[in-house]
N, CA, C and O of each residue as an XYZ file, in Angstrom:
856
protein
N       0.830     -1.190      0.000
C       0.000      0.000      0.000
C       0.869      1.245      0.000
O       1.861      1.323      0.724
N       0.483      2.232     -0.830
C       1.271      3.457     -0.954
C       0.537      4.693     -0.454
O       1.160      5.726     -0.208
N      -0.772      4.599     -0.304
C      -1.537      5.786      0.096
C      -2.774      5.380      0.878
O      -3.319      4.292      0.693
N      -3.205      6.273      1.752
C      -4.466      6.102      2.460
C      -5.297      7.356      2.218
O      -4.794      8.477      2.297
N      -6.576      7.146      1.922
C      -7.504      8.236      1.636
C      -8.582      8.225      2.705
O      -9.267      7.222      2.907
N      -8.721      9.349      3.383
C      -9.716      9.461      4.450
C     -10.918     10.281      3.990
O     -10.774     11.263      3.262
N     -12.084      9.870      4.420
C     -13.234     10.760      4.409
C     -12.967     11.835      5.458
O     -12.111     11.651      6.324
N     -13.688     12.955      5.391
C     -13.469     14.024      6.369
C     -14.556     14.065      7.438
O     -14.284     13.786      8.605
N     -15.785     14.410      7.053
C     -16.850     14.603      8.037
C     -17.241     13.292      8.702
O     -17.585     12.317      8.035
N     -17.182     13.288     10.025
C     -17.494     12.134     10.868
C     -16.496     10.995     10.717
O     -16.760      9.860     11.113
N     -15.334     11.322     10.132
C     -14.219     10.382     10.095
C     -13.006     11.020     10.776
O     -12.566     10.551     11.825
N     -12.471     12.077     10.188
C     -11.409     12.857     10.838
C     -11.993     14.002     11.659
O     -11.512     14.317     12.748
N     -13.025     14.609     11.121
C     -13.649     15.800     11.707
C     -15.004     15.436     12.305
O     -15.810     14.763     11.662
N     -15.251     15.882     13.534
C     -16.500     15.545     14.224
C     -17.610     16.506     13.786
O     -17.956     17.448     14.499
N     -18.155     16.244     12.601
C     -19.213     17.112     12.081
C     -20.466     17.052     12.948
O     -21.020     18.091     13.306
N     -20.913     15.860     13.284
C     -22.154     15.733     14.033
C     -22.051     16.419     15.386
O     -22.959     17.151     15.781
N     -20.960     16.192     16.095
C     -20.780     16.829     17.387
C     -20.669     18.337     17.275
O     -21.270     19.070     18.060
N     -19.899     18.802     16.299
C     -19.733     20.242     16.092
C     -21.068     20.891     15.751
O     -21.409     21.949     16.279
N     -21.817     20.247     14.865
C     -23.105     20.791     14.435
C     -24.121     20.790     15.572
O     -24.876     21.749     15.727
N     -24.147     19.727     16.364
C     -25.131     19.673     17.456
C     -24.851     20.733     18.513
O     -25.776     21.390     18.991
N     -23.585     20.905     18.883
C     -23.254     21.930     19.876
C     -23.623     23.317     19.360
O     -24.173     24.137     20.095
N     -23.314     23.574     18.082
C     -23.637     24.867     17.483
C     -25.145     25.070     17.415
O     -25.645     26.151     17.725
N     -25.862     24.037     17.011
C     -27.309     24.150     16.859
C     -27.988     24.457     18.197
O     -28.862     25.320     18.277
N     -27.581     23.750     19.227
C     -28.200     23.975     20.538
C     -27.961     25.407     21.012
O     -28.865     26.041     21.556
N     -26.749     25.914     20.808
C     -26.454     27.290     21.222
C     -27.220     28.297     20.373
O     -27.719     29.297     20.890
N     -27.315     28.037     19.078
C     -27.995     28.951     18.152
C     -29.496     28.998     18.425
O     -30.089     30.076     18.463
N     -30.102     27.846     18.614
C     -31.531     27.782     18.907
C     -31.833     28.519     20.209
O     -32.836     29.226     20.316
N     -30.958     28.348     21.194
C     -31.150     29.054     22.466
C     -31.052     30.566     22.265
O     -31.801     31.326     22.880
N     -30.121     31.006     21.397
C     -30.001     32.429     21.100
C     -31.287     32.984     20.487
O     -31.614     34.157     20.666
N     -32.009     32.130     19.764
C     -33.262     32.540     19.137
C     -34.437     32.477     20.110
O     -35.572     32.775     19.740
N     -34.160     32.087     21.357
C     -35.192     32.074     22.384
C     -36.029     30.818     22.413
O     -37.151     30.825     22.920
N     -35.487     29.732     21.869
C     -36.206     28.461     21.809
C     -35.415     27.415     22.584
O     -34.184     27.420     22.561
N     -36.114     26.528     23.264
C     -35.449     25.443     23.990
C     -34.922     24.421     22.977
O     -35.699     23.894     22.181
N     -33.626     24.135     22.992
C     -33.036     23.212     22.008
C     -33.263     21.749     22.383
O     -32.402     21.120     22.998
N     -34.394     21.223     22.019
C     -34.744     19.849     22.384
C     -34.035     18.840     21.492
O     -33.539     19.175     20.416
N     -33.999     17.590     21.966
C     -33.426     16.508     21.166
C     -34.186     16.347     19.846
O     -33.594     16.028     18.814
N     -35.497     16.569     19.890
C     -36.308     16.436     18.670
C     -35.904     17.470     17.626
O     -35.821     17.152     16.440
N     -35.651     18.701     18.054
C     -35.206     19.735     17.113
C     -33.851     19.381     16.523
O     -33.621     19.565     15.328
N     -32.959     18.875     17.354
C     -31.646     18.460     16.859
C     -31.801     17.366     15.807
O     -31.163     17.414     14.755
N     -32.641     16.391     16.090
C     -32.864     15.299     15.137
C     -33.440     15.824     13.830
O     -33.032     15.386     12.754
N     -34.379     16.755     13.909
C     -34.985     17.318     12.701
C     -33.976     18.110     11.880
O     -34.042     18.112     10.651
N     -33.053     18.774     12.544
C     -32.005     19.516     11.832
C     -31.211     18.590     10.912
O     -30.947     18.914      9.754
N     -30.839     17.436     11.453
C     -30.044     16.497     10.662
C     -30.889     15.811      9.596
O     -30.375     15.474      8.529
N     -32.170     15.601      9.861
C     -33.065     15.060      8.827
C     -33.124     16.019      7.645
O     -33.025     15.600      6.492
N     -33.285     17.307      7.934
C     -33.350     18.311      6.865
C     -32.022     18.394      6.123
O     -32.001     18.486      4.896
N     -30.928     18.361      6.851
C     -29.607     18.380      6.214
C     -29.464     17.212      5.237
O     -29.001     17.388      4.110
N     -29.864     16.027      5.678
C     -29.741     14.841      4.828
C     -30.658     14.896      3.609
O     -30.365     14.283      2.583
N     -31.754     15.621      3.717
C     -32.679     15.762      2.589
C     -32.204     16.800      1.582
O     -32.351     16.615      0.374
N     -31.630     17.898      2.085
C     -31.312     19.044      1.232
C     -29.914     18.984      0.653
O     -29.712     19.355     -0.503
N     -28.946     18.525      1.428
C     -27.550     18.541      0.976
C     -27.344     17.794     -0.342
O     -26.584     18.267     -1.186
N     -27.992     16.649     -0.548
C     -27.821     15.955     -1.828
C     -28.249     16.777     -3.041
O     -27.768     16.536     -4.148
N     -29.145     17.743     -2.847
C     -29.550     18.596     -3.968
C     -28.393     19.463     -4.444
O     -28.291     19.782     -5.628
N     -27.522     19.841     -3.511
C     -26.310     20.569     -3.920
C     -25.355     19.639     -4.665
O     -24.808     20.011     -5.704
N     -25.156     18.439     -4.139
C     -24.262     17.486     -4.798
C     -24.751     17.159     -6.204
O     -23.947     16.897     -7.098
N     -26.065     17.176     -6.400
C     -26.640     16.874     -7.714
C     -26.661     18.085     -8.636
O     -27.069     17.977     -9.792
N     -26.228     19.231     -8.136
C     -26.216     20.437     -8.954
C     -27.554     21.139     -9.045
O     -27.734     22.029     -9.876
N     -28.497     20.748     -8.196
C     -29.827     21.359     -8.225
C     -29.887     22.650     -7.415
O     -30.758     23.489     -7.647
N     -28.975     22.811     -6.476
C     -28.867     24.011     -5.664
C     -27.403     24.410     -5.559
O     -26.519     23.561     -5.672
N     -27.140     25.687     -5.346
C     -25.791     26.108     -5.007
C     -25.512     25.718     -3.555
O     -26.422     25.326     -2.825
N     -24.250     25.828     -3.143
C     -23.938     25.514     -1.751
C     -24.670     26.457     -0.809
O     -25.196     26.035      0.221
N     -24.702     27.732     -1.166
C     -25.443     28.685     -0.346
C     -26.941     28.443     -0.458
O     -27.687     28.676      0.493
N     -27.375     27.978     -1.618
C     -28.788     27.687     -1.820
C     -29.287     26.581     -0.917
O     -30.408     26.648     -0.413
N     -28.463     25.558     -0.704
C     -28.909     24.486      0.194
C     -28.972     24.981      1.627
O     -29.795     24.504      2.409
N     -28.114     25.933      1.986
C     -28.208     26.518      3.325
C     -29.521     27.271      3.482
O     -30.188     27.169      4.511
N     -29.887     28.029      2.450
C     -31.144     28.780      2.510
C     -32.338     27.852      2.612
O     -33.282     28.126      3.353
N     -32.301     26.753      1.869
C     -33.410     25.808      1.916
C     -33.527     25.161      3.292
O     -34.633     24.894      3.762
N     -32.412     24.913      3.927
C     -32.451     24.371      5.279
C     -33.131     25.347      6.233
O     -33.883     24.935      7.116
N     -32.868     26.636      6.054
C     -33.531     27.641      6.885
C     -35.043     27.661      6.624
O     -35.837     27.762      7.559
N     -35.429     27.563      5.358
C     -36.861     27.574      5.022
C     -37.596     26.419      5.698
O     -38.751     26.554      6.101
N     -36.916     25.291      5.813
C     -37.571     24.128      6.404
C     -37.459     24.078      7.924
O     -38.339     23.540      8.596
N     -36.376     24.640      8.467
C     -36.150     24.503      9.909
C     -36.782     25.618     10.733
O     -37.304     25.360     11.817
N     -36.745     26.838     10.242
C     -37.263     27.957     11.041
C     -38.729     27.782     11.455
O     -39.077     28.129     12.584
N     -39.610     27.250     10.574
C     -40.999     27.031     11.026
C     -41.097     26.084     12.210
O     -42.029     26.192     13.007
N     -40.146     25.149     12.344
C     -40.164     24.230     13.478
C     -39.873     24.966     14.781
O     -40.222     24.490     15.861
N     -39.228     26.137     14.674
C     -38.931     26.965     15.844
C     -40.027     27.992     16.104
O     -39.983     28.725     17.092
N     -41.016     28.038     15.202
C     -42.035     29.063     15.311
C     -41.525     30.428     14.918
O     -42.057     31.446     15.361
N     -40.487     30.459     14.081
C     -39.888     31.708     13.655
C     -40.240     31.994     12.203
O     -40.391     31.080     11.393
N     -40.369     33.269     11.891
C     -40.706     33.685     10.529
C     -39.543     33.391      9.589
O     -38.377     33.570      9.942
N     -39.881     32.940      8.391
C     -38.868     32.668      7.372
C     -38.627     33.948      6.571
O     -39.569     34.474      5.980
N     -37.402     34.462      6.532
C     -37.130     35.661      5.740
C     -37.517     35.465      4.273
O     -37.386     34.370      3.725
N     -37.988     36.528      3.659
C     -38.451     36.426      2.279
C     -37.396     36.709      1.247
O     -37.670     36.646      0.048
N     -36.172     37.026      1.691
C     -35.097     37.331      0.748
C     -33.903     36.419      1.013
O     -33.737     35.890      2.112
N     -33.080     36.246     -0.015
C     -31.860     35.456      0.160
C     -30.951     36.085      1.210
O     -30.347     35.385      2.022
N     -30.861     37.421      1.185
C     -30.009     38.102      2.156
C     -30.485     37.843      3.579
O     -29.675     37.657      4.486
N     -31.791     37.831      3.771
C     -32.340     37.559      5.093
C     -32.061     36.138      5.551
O     -31.721     35.902      6.710
N     -32.208     35.198      4.631
C     -31.911     33.803      4.948
C     -30.433     33.622      5.279
O     -30.080     32.897      6.208
N     -29.578     34.286      4.513
C     -28.138     34.189      4.748
C     -27.767     34.753      6.115
O     -26.898     34.219      6.804
N     -28.429     35.826      6.494
C     -28.134     36.437      7.793
C     -28.508     35.496      8.928
O     -27.760     35.349      9.894
N     -29.662     34.863      8.808
C     -30.090     33.943      9.860
C     -29.161     32.735      9.916
O     -28.737     32.325     10.997
N     -28.844     32.168      8.762
C     -27.948     31.004      8.749
C     -26.577     31.379      9.296
O     -25.902     30.553      9.910
N     -26.169     32.622      9.074
C     -24.875     33.065      9.566
C     -24.733     32.942     11.068
O     -23.629     32.721     11.566
N     -25.832     33.079     11.804
C     -25.782     32.901     13.247
C     -25.400     31.484     13.620
O     -24.599     31.264     14.529
N     -25.981     30.520     12.908
C     -25.615     29.118     13.139
C     -24.188     28.847     12.667
O     -23.415     28.187     13.361
N     -23.841     29.358     11.482
C     -22.533     29.068     10.899
C     -21.400     29.550     11.802
O     -20.387     28.866     11.947
N     -21.564     30.706     12.398
C     -20.542     31.247     13.306
C     -20.287     30.269     14.454
O     -19.140     29.994     14.804
N     -21.357     29.757     15.025
C     -21.217     28.828     16.143
C     -20.670     27.475     15.681
O     -19.898     26.837     16.398
N     -21.069     27.042     14.490
C     -20.549     25.790     13.938
C     -19.035     25.881     13.795
O     -18.314     24.967     14.195
N     -18.560     26.972     13.231
C     -17.125     27.151     13.048
C     -16.394     27.231     14.393
O     -15.280     26.725     14.530
N     -17.018     27.860     15.370
C     -16.406     27.958     16.699
C     -16.273     26.595     17.366
O     -15.444     26.415     18.259
N     -17.086     25.640     16.936
C     -17.100     24.310     17.562
C     -16.373     23.247     16.752
O     -16.423     22.068     17.105
N     -15.700     23.636     15.678
C     -14.983     22.655     14.868
C     -13.932     21.929     15.709
O     -13.164     22.557     16.438
N     -13.909     20.616     15.600
C     -12.942     19.826     16.360
C     -12.675     18.515     15.627
O     -13.561     17.937     14.997
N     -11.428     18.070     15.730
C     -11.065     16.760     15.193
C     -11.375     15.688     16.224
O     -11.416     15.970     17.421
N     -11.594     14.466     15.771
C     -11.684     13.350     16.703
C     -10.305     13.136     17.342
O      -9.285     13.411     16.711
N     -10.268     12.655     18.575
C      -8.978     12.463     19.254
C      -8.027     11.527     18.524
O      -6.809     11.652     18.657
N      -8.572     10.591     17.754
C      -7.711      9.628     17.061
C      -7.262     10.111     15.685
O      -6.493      9.420     15.017
N      -7.723     11.278     15.250
C      -7.428     11.730     13.886
C      -5.944     12.033     13.687
O      -5.317     11.491     12.777
N      -5.388     12.889     14.525
C      -3.973     13.222     14.376
C      -3.075     11.993     14.556
O      -2.171     11.786     13.746
N      -3.294     11.168     15.593
C      -2.467      9.963     15.707
C      -2.547      9.065     14.477
O      -1.542      8.478     14.075
N      -3.729      8.952     13.876
C      -3.865      8.113     12.681
C      -3.072      8.688     11.518
O      -2.418      7.947     10.784
N      -3.127      9.994     11.346
C      -2.368     10.622     10.269
C      -0.870     10.499     10.525
O      -0.091     10.343      9.585
N      -0.471     10.567     11.766
C       0.946     10.391     12.097
C       1.410      8.969     11.798
O       2.531      8.763     11.332
N       0.548      7.993     12.065
C       0.872      6.604     11.732
C       1.030      6.449     10.222
O       1.975      5.820      9.746
N       0.095      7.030      9.478
C       0.164      6.950      8.019
C       1.466      7.557      7.505
O       2.141      6.972      6.658
N       1.807      8.716      8.018
C       3.057      9.367      7.628
C       4.259      8.504      8.013
O       5.203      8.353      7.238
N       4.207      7.943      9.222
C       5.302      7.110      9.687
C       5.495      5.856      8.846
O       6.603      5.328      8.746
N       4.413      5.386      8.244
C       4.487      4.216      7.361
C       4.957      4.572      5.958
O       5.131      3.699      5.108
N       5.159      5.868      5.726
C       5.600      6.294      4.408
C       4.489      6.397      3.387
O       4.755      6.457      2.187
N       3.228      6.418      3.849
C       2.096      6.502      2.929
C       1.790      7.959      2.585
O       1.941      8.852      3.418
N       1.368      8.175      1.373
C       0.762      9.446      1.005
C      -0.624      9.515      1.638
O      -1.262      8.488      1.868
N      -1.080     10.727      1.916
C      -2.365     10.891      2.598
C      -3.277     11.791      1.770
O      -2.903     12.904      1.398
N      -4.470     11.295      1.490
C      -5.468     12.077      0.776
C      -6.740     12.195      1.589
O      -7.003     11.392      2.485
N      -7.518     13.203      1.263
C      -8.865     13.360      1.825
C      -9.830     13.461      0.657
O      -9.621     14.248     -0.265
N     -10.881     12.666      0.700
C     -11.924     12.690     -0.322
C     -13.246     12.955      0.374
O     -13.698     12.158      1.197
N     -13.869     14.094      0.036
C     -15.036     14.530      0.784
C     -16.092     15.138     -0.125
O     -15.776     15.877     -1.058
N     -17.341     14.819      0.156
C     -18.458     15.437     -0.556
C     -18.775     16.774      0.103
O     -19.725     16.883      0.879
N     -17.986     17.773     -0.204
C     -18.179     19.071      0.417
C     -17.623     20.178     -0.438
O     -17.093     19.935     -1.522
N     -17.745     21.407      0.054
C     -17.223     22.560     -0.674
C     -15.728     22.688     -0.404
O     -15.264     22.425      0.705
N     -14.991     23.088     -1.413
C     -13.535     23.153     -1.303
C     -13.110     24.123     -0.206
O     -12.264     23.789      0.624
N     -13.684     25.307     -0.200
C     -13.291     26.322      0.771
C     -13.551     25.863      2.194
O     -12.675     25.973      3.053
N     -14.745     25.349      2.451
C     -15.084     24.968      3.821
C     -14.305     23.751      4.292
O     -13.859     23.714      5.439
N     -14.133     22.764      3.439
C     -13.453     21.550      3.874
C     -11.973     21.809      4.152
O     -11.411     21.265      5.102
N     -11.349     22.636      3.325
C      -9.956     22.999      3.599
C      -9.856     23.842      4.864
O      -8.893     23.716      5.620
N     -10.844     24.698      5.094
C     -10.844     25.507      6.313
C     -10.968     24.621      7.550
O     -10.336     24.888      8.572
N     -11.781     23.570      7.461
C     -11.902     22.641      8.585
C     -10.558     21.988      8.897
O     -10.134     21.952     10.052
N      -9.895     21.477      7.877
C      -8.615     20.802      8.089
C      -7.595     21.734      8.715
O      -6.830     21.328      9.590
N      -7.583     22.985      8.268
C      -6.650     23.957      8.842
C      -7.008     24.264     10.290
O      -6.132     24.310     11.154
N      -8.300     24.475     10.557
C      -8.738     24.876     11.889
C      -8.497     23.788     12.933
O      -8.212     24.090     14.092
N      -8.609     22.525     12.525
C      -8.448     21.430     13.484
C      -7.028     20.880     13.493
O      -6.753     19.870     14.141
N      -6.120     21.549     12.766
C      -4.710     21.224     12.841
C      -4.268     19.992     12.085
O      -3.261     19.380     12.441
N      -4.995     19.615     11.053
C      -4.655     18.403     10.311
C      -4.128     18.671      8.904
O      -3.630     17.758      8.245
N      -4.233     19.911      8.440
C      -3.882     20.206      7.045
C      -2.452     19.815      6.711
O      -2.182     19.361      5.599
N      -1.539     19.980      7.647
C      -0.128     19.719      7.365
C       0.167     18.241      7.112
O       1.213     17.900      6.559
N      -0.753     17.365      7.517
C      -0.542     15.929      7.336
C      -1.109     15.398      6.016
O      -0.905     14.234      5.670
N      -1.818     16.253      5.289
C      -2.568     15.804      4.102
C      -1.888     16.288      2.833
O      -1.590     17.474      2.689
N      -1.646     15.358      1.912
C      -1.000     15.700      0.646
C      -1.985     16.230     -0.385
O      -1.666     17.152     -1.136
N      -3.175     15.654     -0.425
C      -4.164     15.994     -1.448
C      -5.542     16.057     -0.808
O      -5.937     15.149     -0.077
N      -6.271     17.129     -1.086
C      -7.668     17.244     -0.669
C      -8.532     17.327     -1.917
O      -8.401     18.260     -2.709
N      -9.405     16.359     -2.089
C     -10.321     16.344     -3.227
C     -11.750     16.467     -2.709
O     -12.199     15.664     -1.891
N     -12.446     17.470     -3.192
C     -13.844     17.675     -2.806
C     -14.745     17.409     -4.004
O     -14.296     17.428     -5.150
N     -16.004     17.164     -3.727
C     -16.954     16.984     -4.827
C     -17.006     18.236     -5.691
O     -17.218     18.154     -6.901
N     -16.813     19.395     -5.066
C     -16.830     20.650     -5.813
C     -15.639     20.754     -6.750
O     -15.795     21.154     -7.903
N     -14.451     20.400     -6.272
C     -13.257     20.522     -7.107
C     -13.189     19.456     -8.188
O     -12.648     19.695     -9.267
N     -13.738     18.277     -7.904
C     -13.685     17.178     -8.871
C     -14.811     17.238     -9.903
O     -14.672     16.735    -11.018
N     -15.926     17.858     -9.518
C     -17.086     17.863    -10.398
C     -17.899     16.591    -10.318
O     -18.889     16.438    -11.033
N     -17.492     15.677     -9.456
C     -18.237     14.442     -9.180
C     -18.168     14.188     -7.686
O     -17.267     14.684     -7.009
N     -19.105     13.428     -7.173
C     -19.124     13.145     -5.744
C     -19.203     11.645     -5.510
O     -19.633     10.885     -6.378
N     -18.782     11.239     -4.326
C     -18.986      9.848     -3.939
C     -20.483      9.539     -3.991
O     -21.269     10.344     -3.490
N     -20.918      8.421     -4.568
C     -20.183      7.200     -4.880
C     -19.741      7.052     -6.346
O     -19.456      5.935     -6.778
N     -19.675      8.131     -7.111
C     -19.192      8.030     -8.491
C     -17.763      7.476     -8.482
O     -16.904      8.030     -7.795
N     -17.486      6.403     -9.222
C     -16.144      5.804     -9.196
C     -15.042      6.774     -9.602
O     -13.895      6.624     -9.180
N     -15.384      7.771    -10.421
C     -14.358      8.725    -10.841
C     -13.817      9.520     -9.655
O     -12.665      9.952     -9.683
N     -14.620      9.719     -8.622
C     -14.148     10.467     -7.457
C     -12.967      9.762     -6.800
O     -11.972     10.401     -6.459
N     -13.074      8.462     -6.625
C     -12.015      7.695     -5.977
C     -10.798      7.579     -6.895
O      -9.655      7.662     -6.446
N     -11.060      7.388     -8.168
C      -9.960      7.247     -9.119
C      -9.170      8.543     -9.264
O      -7.950      8.518     -9.430
N      -9.869      9.675     -9.203
C      -9.185     10.959     -9.375
C      -8.341     11.328     -8.169
O      -7.273     11.919     -8.324
N      -8.795     10.992     -6.980
C      -7.951     11.277     -5.825
C      -6.686     10.424     -5.889
O      -5.615     10.876     -5.485
N      -6.800      9.201     -6.391
C      -5.612      8.363     -6.578
C      -4.683      8.955     -7.635
O      -3.463      8.953     -7.471
N      -5.266      9.458     -8.714
C      -4.460     10.109     -9.747
C      -3.685     11.282     -9.170
O      -2.503     11.460     -9.465
N      -4.351     12.081     -8.350
C      -3.681     13.246     -7.768
C      -2.603     12.847     -6.773
O      -1.624     13.569     -6.585
N      -2.784     11.704     -6.142
C      -1.757     11.191     -5.237
C      -0.637     10.499     -5.999
O       0.442     10.272     -5.451
N      -0.888     10.163     -7.260
C       0.120      9.497     -8.082
C       0.244      8.015     -7.800
O       1.323      7.439     -7.940
N      -0.870      7.387     -7.399
C      -0.852      5.951     -7.113
C      -1.999      5.273     -7.854
O      -2.991      5.914     -8.202
N      -1.855      3.993     -8.089
C      -2.937      3.203     -8.653
C      -3.983      2.926     -7.568
O      -3.632      2.805     -6.394
N      -5.260      2.826     -7.945
C      -6.281      2.528     -6.937
C      -5.973      1.290     -6.096
O      -6.269      1.259     -4.901
N      -5.381      0.274     -6.718
C      -5.082     -0.955     -5.989
C      -4.042     -0.752     -4.893
O      -3.897     -1.599     -4.011
N      -3.320      0.360     -4.941
C      -2.292      0.659     -3.942
C      -2.784      1.638     -2.888
O      -1.995      2.147     -2.091
N      -4.098      1.906     -2.880
C      -4.659      2.883     -1.947
C      -5.728      2.248     -1.067
O      -6.454      1.349     -1.489
N      -5.805      2.736      0.162
C      -6.814      2.312      1.123
C      -7.732      3.491      1.420
O      -7.257      4.581      1.736
N      -9.046      3.281      1.322
C     -10.033      4.293      1.682
C     -10.588      3.959      3.054
O     -10.917      2.805      3.328
N     -10.694      4.972      3.929
C     -11.209      4.789      5.277
C     -12.290      5.835      5.525
O     -12.068      7.024      5.299
N     -13.467      5.394      5.991
C     -14.522      6.353      6.273
C     -15.667      5.747      7.052
O     -15.750      4.533      7.236
N     -16.554      6.629      7.506
C     -17.650      6.194      8.376
C     -18.881      5.727      7.621
O     -19.743      5.060      8.192
N     -18.974      6.074      6.330
C     -20.171      5.746      5.557
C     -19.926      4.457      4.768
O     -19.093      4.427      3.862
N     -20.649      3.405      5.115
C     -20.404      2.106      4.501
C     -20.566      2.146      2.988
O     -19.751      1.589      2.253
N     -21.624      2.809      2.528
C     -21.875      2.851      1.085
C     -20.845      3.712      0.362
O     -20.239      3.273     -0.615
N     -20.649      4.935      0.841
C     -19.813      5.892      0.111
C     -18.315      5.654      0.286
O     -17.541      5.834     -0.654
N     -17.911      5.251      1.485
C     -16.487      5.164      1.779
C     -15.914      3.759      1.670
O     -14.696      3.580      1.649
N     -16.786      2.770      1.600
C     -16.293      1.395      1.571
C     -16.743      0.671      0.308
O     -15.915      0.312     -0.530
N     -18.047      0.455      0.166
C     -18.535     -0.351     -0.956
C     -18.215      0.299     -2.299
O     -17.738     -0.374     -3.213
N     -18.473      1.598     -2.427
C     -18.207      2.279     -3.695
C     -16.713      2.394     -3.949
O     -16.271      2.310     -5.095
N     -15.928      2.586     -2.893
C     -14.471      2.654     -3.066
C     -13.927      1.325     -3.567
O     -13.049      1.294     -4.430
N     -14.439      0.238     -3.033
C     -13.991     -1.084     -3.499
C     -14.374     -1.305     -4.955
O     -13.606     -1.887     -5.722
N     -15.558     -0.843     -5.336
C     -15.977     -0.957     -6.734
C     -15.042     -0.184     -7.657
O     -14.854     -0.555     -8.815
N     -14.458      0.891     -7.136
C     -13.537      1.710     -7.933
C     -12.113      1.163     -7.920
O     -11.232      1.725     -8.570
N     -11.878      0.077     -7.192
C     -10.578     -0.574     -7.231
C      -9.692     -0.354     -6.019
O      -8.567     -0.851     -5.984
N     -10.177      0.385     -5.016
C      -9.399      0.620     -3.812
C      -9.703     -0.441     -2.763
O     -10.770     -1.055     -2.782
N      -8.770     -0.652     -1.859
C      -9.107     -1.359     -0.628
C      -9.875     -0.369      0.242
O      -9.707      0.841      0.089
N     -10.711     -0.858      1.147
C     -11.499      0.065      1.963
C     -11.863     -0.576      3.287
O     -12.086     -1.783      3.377
N     -11.916      0.264      4.318
C     -12.286     -0.198      5.649
C     -13.301      0.760      6.250
O     -13.218      1.976      6.081
N     -14.255      0.180      6.950
C     -15.373      0.946      7.516
C     -15.075      1.336      8.955
O     -14.747      0.484      9.781
N     -15.191      2.623      9.252
C     -15.035      3.126     10.607
C     -16.401      3.168     11.278
O     -17.284      3.906     10.840
N     -16.578      2.395     12.318
C     -17.846      2.350     13.042
C     -17.601      2.810     14.477
O     -17.301      2.005     15.358
N     -17.733      4.111     14.695
C     -17.463      4.663     16.025
C     -18.513      4.218     17.041
O     -18.257      4.252     18.245
N     -19.683      3.804     16.576
C     -20.756      3.390     17.483
C     -20.366      2.167     18.306
O     -20.897      1.953     19.395
N     -19.442      1.368     17.788
C     -19.006      0.175     18.518
C     -17.632      0.385     19.150
O     -16.988     -0.572     19.577
N     -17.190      1.629     19.207
C     -15.926      1.948     19.851
C     -14.705      1.822     18.969
O     -13.575      1.882     19.453
N     -14.921      1.650     17.692
C     -13.806      1.511     16.763
C     -13.109      2.860     16.569
O     -13.755      3.907     16.607
N     -11.796      2.832     16.362
C     -11.043      4.051     16.082
C     -10.287      3.909     14.773
O     -10.142      2.814     14.229
N      -9.814      5.039     14.287
C      -9.040      5.024     13.042
C      -7.779      4.174     13.192
O      -7.349      3.521     12.240
N      -7.203      4.183     14.354
C      -5.971      3.408     14.560
C      -6.208      1.911     14.442
O      -5.280      1.154     14.156
N      -7.449      1.482     14.660
C      -7.776      0.060     14.512
C      -7.751     -0.372     13.054
O      -7.651     -1.563     12.760
N      -7.843      0.599     12.127
C      -8.026      0.276     10.714
C      -6.762      0.440      9.887
O      -6.752      0.115      8.700
N      -5.696      0.941     10.500
C      -4.461      1.184      9.750
C      -3.418      0.117     10.026
O      -2.319      0.171      9.474
């Protein structure tokens, strides 16, 4: 093996934890009690709307606005009638989300192991280039990564086989010489194997860590 490719959100970066902490603080700022049900609905809406951006049906900012249109009524709050108004409201959440960005405790040690083994390190993520690179920098992992490939920069997203093949091309290795590691069984494991990579599933729910997979 010559390279390891990591997913970012909920693999190296604790997206769910960061988002939940931000959401609870933001909802409280709006004068609403941040219940578990509201938190669950936030992620349901995210999972419904985000794929529309990946499919090219919405811009990245557009999917944020759509999330506001669907979530604000659950808070009993008026939905702004303009894009600028929606952006302003989402900005309150985004500020707190960024303030709560954090890597998983095993992320840096795993990247250090990969480096120590002489492997090239890539990140393949279905996200925006600017935000995903900002996350890696903010959580102190950017220096360990050789190549960051986003769905935005590639023009394709996981599970398209070209996404996995292109990150390997940018790393300068054949897919058969690369290992993909991620939390999503379909996107990070099954589809990666179909594209010719080895792949391992990170299941944090059972106490598994990245170090167990390298």
